[in-house]
C-alpha positions in Angstrom: 23.6 -22.1 54.1 21.5 -23.4 57.1 18.6 -25.7 56.2 15.3 -24.2 57.3 12.1 -26.1 58.4 8.4 -25.7 57.9 6.0 -25.0 60.8 5.3 -28.8 60.9 9.2 -29.6 61.2 9.6 -31.0 57.7 12.5 -29.5 55.6 11.7 -26.6 53.5 12.1 -27.1 49.7 15.2 -25.6 48.3 14.4 -22.2 46.3 11.1 -21.7 48.0 10.2 -18.2 49.0 11.4 -14.8 47.7 14.9 -14.8 46.0 17.7 -12.6 47.2 17.3 -9.1 45.8 13.7 -9.7 44.6 11.2 -6.9 45.5 7.5 -6.9 45.3 7.2 -3.1 45.0 7.6 -1.0 42.0 8.5 2.7 41.9 6.6 5.0 39.5 5.5 8.7 39.5 2.1 9.8 40.4 1.7 11.2 36.8 2.5 7.8 35.3 0.0 6.0 37.7 -2.7 8.5 36.8 -2.1 7.9 33.2 -2.4 4.2 33.6 -5.6 4.0 35.8 -7.1 7.5 36.1 -7.5 9.9 38.9 -10.7 8.4 40.4 -9.4 4.9 40.6 -9.1 3.3 44.0 -5.5 2.2 44.7 -4.5 -0.1 47.6 -1.8 1.6 49.7 0.0 0.3 52.8 -1.5 1.7 56.0 2.0 1.6 57.4 3.3 3.7 54.5 0.6 6.2 54.9 1.4 6.6 58.6 5.1 7.1 57.7 4.1 9.9 55.4 2.2 11.6 58.2 -1.3 10.7 57.3 -3.7 9.5 60.0 -6.5 7.0 59.3 -9.7 7.7 61.3 -12.1 5.2 59.6 -11.6 2.3 57.3 -14.2 2.6 54.7 -15.3 -0.5 52.7 -15.8 0.2 49.0 -17.3 -2.3 46.7 -15.7 -2.6 43.4 -17.3 -4.5 40.5 -15.3 -5.7 37.5 -16.8 -4.6 34.4 -16.9 -7.2 31.6 -16.0 -6.0 28.2 -18.8 -6.3 25.7 -18.9 -9.5 23.9 -18.5 -9.3 20.1 -21.6 -10.1 18.2 -21.0 -13.2 16.0 -22.6 -13.4 12.6 -25.1 -16.1 12.3 -24.8 -18.7 9.5 -27.9 -20.4 8.2 -27.6 -24.0 7.1 -29.8 -27.0 6.4 -29.0 -30.6 7.4 -29.8 -33.3 4.8 -29.9 -37.0 5.5 -29.1 -39.1 2.4 -29.8 -42.8 2.3 -27.2 -44.9 0.7 -29.2 -47.1 -1.8 -26.2 -48.8 -3.6 -25.5 -51.3 -0.7 
């Protein structure tokens, strides 16, 4: 295999990058996806894929999404007193 170099000319580390046969995409049905995240969830989709499917994009809308934090569990409070004892047997 031919050694490749980085942009600055240094040799690239062995094993860096995507392995042969690795894929960053997963295939699932729309029904499975809807079960996982619901029908109103915004899902990032490739613009190129949409165009290949025949869709045309007229305007890119920016939608703000806020991450909801799960409610924190209320912890029981424990009452206690601190006593300072003086050692008189020294």
